BADO-599986 format. One record per atom (N, C-alpha, C, O): residue in one letter; x, y, z. Coordinates in pm, whole numbers, plus 50000, padded with zeros to 5 digits. Each point is the difference from the previous one (the first is absolute). Layout:
N
aXYZ ...
This chain:
174
m500754988349998 m499265011649994 m500855012650010 m499655010049936 l501404990150137 l500915010750001 l500605001849859 l500225011349956 a500024977849975 a500635001849862 a499035006649909 a500405007549911 t498254989750108 t498985005649920 t499945014950027 t499935007649903 l500074997150214 l499975013650032 l501215007849945 l499855011449955 i501394982450050 i501225005949945 i499855000449856 i500385010249940 a499104980049995 a499955000149858 a498915010149945 a500085005149888 a498944997150197 a498905009149952 a500575015150021 a499615009649934 g501264990850155 g500565013750018 g500945003849904 g500215012049982 c500424978949947 c501005003249904 c499465002049861 c500665006049915 s498094988850061 s499515000049868 s499495014649968 s499695008250087 e500264993949773 e499485013349959 e498605001050020 e499254990350002 s500365022750015 s498555002650014 s499455000849867 s500745001749903 p497954997350084 p499384999649864 p500255013649936 p500135000149877 q499955011050189 q500345012149932 q501394999749942 q500235005749893 e500764987450176 e501345000149961 e500094990949860 e500705002949903 k498444985950109 k499984992349882 k499475006549889 k500554999049890 y498295008550130 y499445008249887 y501005009649949 y500215000649879 n500475007550213 n500885009749944 n501214993949928 n500485006249905 d500014982750130 d500984993049930 d499604995249859 d500775000349905 a497914995150090 a499394994649882 a499885011549901 a500324998949882 t499195012550176 t499655011049903 t501385005149946 t500155002649880 s500834998750209 s501375003849964 s500524992049881 s500415005649898 n499554981350117 n500414990649896 n499225001749880 n500594999049893 l498145003650108 l499115002049888 l500475012749935 l500165000549879 n500045009250195 n500485013249937 n501324999249926 n500205005249890 d500724987550181 d501274996649930 d499874992549870 d500655003049900 a498434986450104 a499734992649881 a499455007449897 a500404997549886 k498605012550132 k499445008049907 k501055009849944 k500025002249879 k500825003750199 k501145008349950 k500794991949899 k500155004149885 a500354984650156 a500804990849919 a499314997049873 a500685000149898 r497964997150093 r499304998149884 r499895010949927 r500064998449878 k499785014450170 k500025012749918 k501395001249927 k500075002649880 q500984995450196 q501325002049934 q500214990049896 q500665003149900 a498814984450113 a500194990149904 a499275002749871 a500474997349890 q498235008850132 q499145003949890 q500555011849918 q499835000949878 e500875008550199 e500795010749932 e501134995149910 e500275005249892 k500424983850164 k501094995249932 k499574993249881 k500675000449897 v498124992550114 v499524993249874 v499535009549892 v500214997949881 a499135012950166 a499695010349901 a501155007149934 a499965003549882 d501174998550206 d501175005749938 d500614989549890 d500455004049893 a499514984350139 a500584989649913 a499154998249872 a500484997649890 r498285003650134 r499024999649881 r500325010849904 r500084997749880 e500105014150171 e500315011949926 e501294998349923 e500105003349882 k500924991250190 k501314997849934 k499834989649889 k500645001749896 v498564987950116 v499704989449905 v499315006849875 v500384997949884 q498625010050149 q499325006849890 q500905008649916 q499885000349878 d501045006850186 d501075009149931 d500814990349921 d500185002149881 a500354986550180 a500834991249929 a499344994349873 a500564999149890 q498184997250140 q499294994649877 q499735009849891 q499994996449882 k499805015950156 k499945010349909 k501295002849925 k499975002449879 n501104997550184 n501425001149950 n500334988649899 n500575001949892 l498974985650158 l500254988449918 l499155001049866 l500514997349891 k498215006650122 k499235000949884 k500665010649894 k500064997449880 q500405013850173 q500675010649926 q501254993749922 q500225002049881 a500514990850198 a501274994549955 a499564988649889 a500654998949897 q498424994450125 q499594989549904 q499575007149868 q500344995549890 n499015014250120 n499515007549885 n501215005949923 n499994999849877 k501095005850194 k501105005049929 k500704988749939 k500495001349888 l499604987650178 l500694988349948 l499194995249860 l500644997149899 q498105002450106 q499264996249887 q500215010449881 q500154995949885 q499865017850148 q500285009149902 q501484998149934 q500225000649879 a500684997050218 a501284998449940 a500204987149915 a500754999349903 r498454990050147 r500034987949909 r499405003649857 r500544996349896 q498325011150108 q499535003149873 q500915008249913 q499974998749878 k500855009950184 k500955007249927 k501084991849933 k500415001949885 v500034988150203 v500974990249937 v499414992049897 v500724996749905 i498044999550098 i499424991249901 i499905009349862 i500214995049889 s499515017050126 s499805009149890 s501305001949942 s500144999249878 a500845003550200 a501345003249956 a500614988749931 a500675001449897 t499074986150164 t500484987849941 t499434998249852 t500704996649905 q497975006050089 q499304997549874 q500525010049899 q500104996349883 a500235015750151 a500585009649913 a501364995249957 a500274999649880 v500554996750207 v501454994049962 v499714989149903 v500485000349887 n498764990450152 n499854987649919 n499415003449855 n500364993549902 q498755016550088 q499435004549862 q501105007749926 q499895001149878 t501125004150183 t500965008649929 t501394993649980 t500775005249919 v499584984850142 v501224993650007 v500154991749873 v499064993949949 s502195006250003 s500314990849885 s501274992550038 s500705004250092 d499634984449837 d501134992550036 d501275009049986 d500944999050078 e499045009749819 e501235008149971 e500265009850113 e501145002250042 v497655004150009 v500205009850104 v500524992750130 v500865005250071 l498584982349958 l500444992650115 l501354996149982 l500755000950098 f499724994849789 f501374995249976 f501035012250024 f501034998750066 r498605012549878 r500945011350024 r500065003250148 r501095001650056 t497744999350008 t499875003950140 t500764990450090 t500705004250091 l499154983049883 l500644989450091 l501535000549980 l500774999450096 q499645001949770 q501364998849970 q500685012750066 q501094998750056 k498315012649938 k500595011550065 k500014998150160 k500955003950068 k498004990149985 k499834998550143 k501224991450050 k500665003250099 l499584985849827 l501114991250033 l501255005649977 l500874998050085 l499425009349808 l501265006149959 l500425010650102 l501175001350038 d497805006350006 d500275010250093 d500234997250143 d500415008350082 n499284979449942 n499994995650147 n501394993550020 n500364990349934 d500455015950168 d501414995650041 d499934984950042 d500934992349975 e497975004050086 e499964986050052 e500254989349893 e500404988750031 f499365015249844 f500154991049897 f501155001749907 f500034994949888 s500955012650165 s501215004849918 s500834986949969 s500564999349891 k499554990350200 k500634988449974 k499174989049940 k500344988350016 s498615015149918 s499124991649939 s499925001149850 s500295010649945 a499314978649987 a499855001049851 a498584995749977 a499734988349975 i499405020550033 i498504997349991 i499355003249866 i500205011249954 s499144981249986 s499365002249875 s498394999850028 s499464991250067 v499885019249877 v498635001550017 v499214997549870 v500205006949900 g498944983450103 g499094998849895 g498525001350039 g499614995350106 v499605010849812 v498525002650023 v499134994849888 v500265002249882 n498724990950157 n499034996149900 n498574999350060 n499744992250092 q499405015849858 q498625000650064 q500065003250153 q499304994050082 r501585015649950 r500195004150150 r500514989050094 r499895000750122 v500654989549814 v500724988450075 v501545003549984 v500555001049890 v500055000550222 v501465003049987 v500764987450028 v499714993050097 t501275004049818 t500974990550023 t501355005050034 t500575007649921 l499984989150186 l501395002350042 l500984989749982 l499894989250059 t501155013549855 t501004989549982 t501425006950032 t500135012150012 g500824979249998 g501415004850025 g500464994950131 g499474990250052 t501485016350002 t500714996450121 t500055010850099 t500205011749966 v499614984450171 v500095008450103 v500984994150102 v500114987850000 p500605019550087 p501104995950090 p499454991550108 p500744991450048 d497945009950000 d499494993350115 d498524999950004 d499375007349922 q500014984850164 q498524998550001 q499415012150045 q498895003049955 d501715004750131 d499365012050045 d499875010149889 d498985006949990 t501994994049929 t500055009149879 t498834994849900 t499335008149935 r500504979050057 r499024994449911 r498565003350060 r499065003549929 k500864994950205 k498535003950046 k499805014549982 k498865003949971 k502185005450045 k499775014049980 k499605002249863 k499005006849976 a501704988049932 a499645002449855 a498694994749967 a499325006549921 v500204982150130 v498684995849962 v498905009750072 v499005003849940 q501274999650184 q499105009750067 q499885012349935 q498925005849992 a502304999349952 a500005013049930 a499095000149882 a499265009549971 v500844978749962 v499164999049879 v498594997950030 v499125005849937 r500654985950161 r498624997050044 r499255012250048 r498795000749981 s501825008350076 s499385013150062 s499725009449890 s499245009350027 q501254989849850 q499755009149901 q498534999149952 q499514989549959 p499845021850048 p498525000449950 p500074995249855 p500875003649921 g498144988150051 g499724995449863 g500534986449972 g499694993849899 v501215001250200 v500544986949988 v499004988850045 v499604999450116 e500054992149789 e499044989850024 e500584989150097 e499444997050105 s501684997549852 s500824989750081 s501475000449958 s500385006149900 v500454986950183 v501414998849974 v500414985149983 v499684991550082 n501045006049806 n500554987549982 n501505001650033 n500805005649924 d499524989050195 d501435001350050 d500874988549944 d499844988350037 q501015015349879 q500904990549939 q501545004150032 q500974996049935 l499085012350172 l501375004750029 l500834988550068 l499414991350064 q501885008549922 q500864990350049 q500965007350103 q500445011449978 v499854981650130 v501015005850101 v501254994649953 v500114988049976 s500875020550008 s501424996649962 s500885002350131 s500385011250034 n499874978950026 n501035002550121 n501254992449961 n500664994050086 g499685006249787 g501364993349971 g499904986349957 g500894994049939 k497855000550097 k499804985049968 k498894999349899 k499065008050002 n501054982349909 n498954998349912 n498954989850046 n499984988449958 d499135016750135 d499074991650070 d498665001749944 d499415010750014 a500074979249921 a498665000549942 a498895002250110 a498945005449969 s501284990750152 s499035001550106 s499835015250041 s499115003250078 q501705005449869 q499915014150043 q499295007949881 q499915012350001 s499654980449904 s499345007749883 s498645002450040 s499414992750080 g500035018349859 g498635004550038 g498944990749948 g499474991650073 g500235010049803 g498934990649957 g498695002050059 g499034994149952 g500855014250152 g498895002750059 g498925006749931 g500225011549961 d498604982950015 d499015007149933 d499055006550101 d499414992750080 t500425019149922 t499025006750096 t498865004549934 t499385009550048 g500244985049849 g498755003149920 g499984993549866 g501034995249951 q497875004549990 q499854994849864 q500655009249900 q500015012250014 h500584980749873 h500755009049924 h500104993049854 h499604988549984 d500915018549922 d500244996149864 d501375005149962 d500155012049980 n500874979450009 n501415005049986 n500345004749851 n501155003349971 t497884996849943 t500235002749861 t500105015849981 t499285007050071 g501514998649842 g500015014349957 g500515007850115 g499515011350009 q501404985250083 q500415007550101 q501305009249959 q500934996149929 s498955015550124 s501235010849975 s500904995950114 s499604995050105 g501665007749866 g501044996850105 g500915012350005 g500165007049900 a500464995850224 a500925010050026 a500864995650108 a499514994750100 g501915007549884 g500864995250106 g500345010850094 g499945011949967 n500424984150149 n500385010050113 n501394994650046 n500034989050056 s501035017549925 s501324996550043 s500345004750133 s501124997550046 
């Protein structure tokens, strides 16, 4: 019985329990309001980001259309002779190919590269330089790497597109 009286004296009164509960409720409401504000801020940021994304996508689409139009214009105006001269000059003027002997042939916008280059890196650069030229349909890589050995496994022969090897123009690059 004494224990019951002591326990009863230590417990909170109903008023104290109510006050604690309302304090906890107010704290929870305050936390909820702060969370709602953060969600609203985040939604606003997401909406701004979506708007920016849509604008960027529209600009990208416009740029793609310009590339398509420009590519069509190049393809309509390009001739094998113009490509031949342009590529020959591009390879001759590039110091990276000074130790190479590259011949360029063009037939129906398909470029065939023949000759020798000092290493695989130079070969890749030559093929990429030609491939990146507007108006080139495909590149037929027949370049050979001459590292002082006559190694048939180093020859190009790589066909990077359909082609017809007849009627090609050739030019050397020493």
